[in-house]
C-alpha positions, 0 to 999 in steps of 0.5 A: 594256583595251589595244588592239592597234594592228593590231586592225583588221587582225586583226579584219577590220573591215568597211566595213559596220560603219563605215557602221552607226556613222555611221547610228546617230550620225545616227538615234540609233535602231538600227531606223531605222539598220538600215532606212537601210542595208537591214539587219535590226535583228538583223543591225545589233545583231550587227555593233555588238556585234562591233565593241564586243567587238573594241574592248573598250568600249561605243560606245553607251548603250542608252536607253529611246527610242534610243541615245547615243554614249559618249565611245568611240563619238564617237571611233570615229564620227569616225574612221569618217567619216575612213576612209570619206572616204579610201576615197571619195577612193581611188575618185576616184583610181582613176577618174582612173587608169582615165580616162587620168589626166585632171586637172592637175599643177603642178610647179616646178623649178630650171634644172638638173633642168629641162633635164636631168631633166624632158624625159625625165620628161615624155616618159615620163609623157605616154606613160602618161597623154597627157590629163594636163595638166602645168604646169611653172614654172622659177624659183629655189628661194625663189620655188618654195618660196613657190608650194609653201607657197601650194598652187600646186605639187604638188611642186618640184625644187630646194633648201631655202635655208639661211635658210628653215625646213624645218619642214612640208617633206619633202625627198628628195635627188636629186644635188649640182651641180658647176659648170664654165666655159663659153665660145663654140664656138671660144674660144681658151682651148679650145686651152690645155693645163693651164688654171689659175684664175690663167689665167681670173681676170682675163678678162671674165665673165658671172656671177650677181648678187652675193648669189646662191649660185653667185656667192658660191661662185665668188668664194670659189673664187678667194679660196681660191686667193689670187686676186682674184675677177673684176672685169670682170663682167656680172651677169645670170641671163637665160640667153638673154642669157648665151648671146647674149653668150657667142657674140658675145664671149670672155667666160666664164660659170660654170654647172652642169655638167649644163646645160653638157653639154646646151648643148655637145651642141647645139653652142651652147657649149663647156665649158672644160677646167678642173676648178673647185673649186666646186659648188652644194648638192644639190637634190631633191624638195620637198613639203609634209609630210603632203600626199597626191599625186594619181595624176597627181602620184604618176606624175610623182614615180615618173618623176622618181625613176626617171630620176634614178636612171638619170642620176645 
């Protein structure tokens, strides 16, 4: 007999019937099972028959001295246990919500969303759940992916590098990441109109190390323009050092424009008036495939999506 995949909705399957299946599996006797559930034996027999009629199969063999689950019965018992366990977890989640979302959520982020997106997200979430403990790691995507796959992060905001398999991962894109050139406030190039790549190629630079995605994109940008990539370079990704060097020299640095605008708003650095044909790959929310987020993590995910929609 074919079973409608939505049979349980049409039949209004009762939790009591699932409990009865488990009790029968453990007791192998309908009298003892009904006593365990504080039911009468006729009521238990009626519920079992209703369930068998719904499915169109026999779940238990009636033996002279008890009952044995059939192959169909063993299958249904296994799913009944899974369903009841899931309902138990749902109850725990509801309790967590009612108690102010106590617990711990661990997330990872790359630099741009860490500076542009997460401050608003965390503020929003803390207003709703002040007792929720939130841990944030800011690292490169490959480091965060390792932490995610080890189960140390609930989710991350970053990229899945090209050389990394996306198998077992879920990715939800948020935005791409154009780059720009930043300099110290008052830098002489800020007063130059119509800046071109040829005007800045031979200047002193502070750049990410060779082999990084942004460095490769930056070098490729100059080569495509028929120019030699910068040779007078300090290689570092240490943002505090980059900021200090920029403020004390006339060096140039390339960074995501969203991060640059943040530093510009704080009057720490200035964005050079030149459009760069250089951008990073898009980034987004990365999680483990099939992972069910906790209430706290789900609250954070909703906030990330809402704030990203406003900003981007």
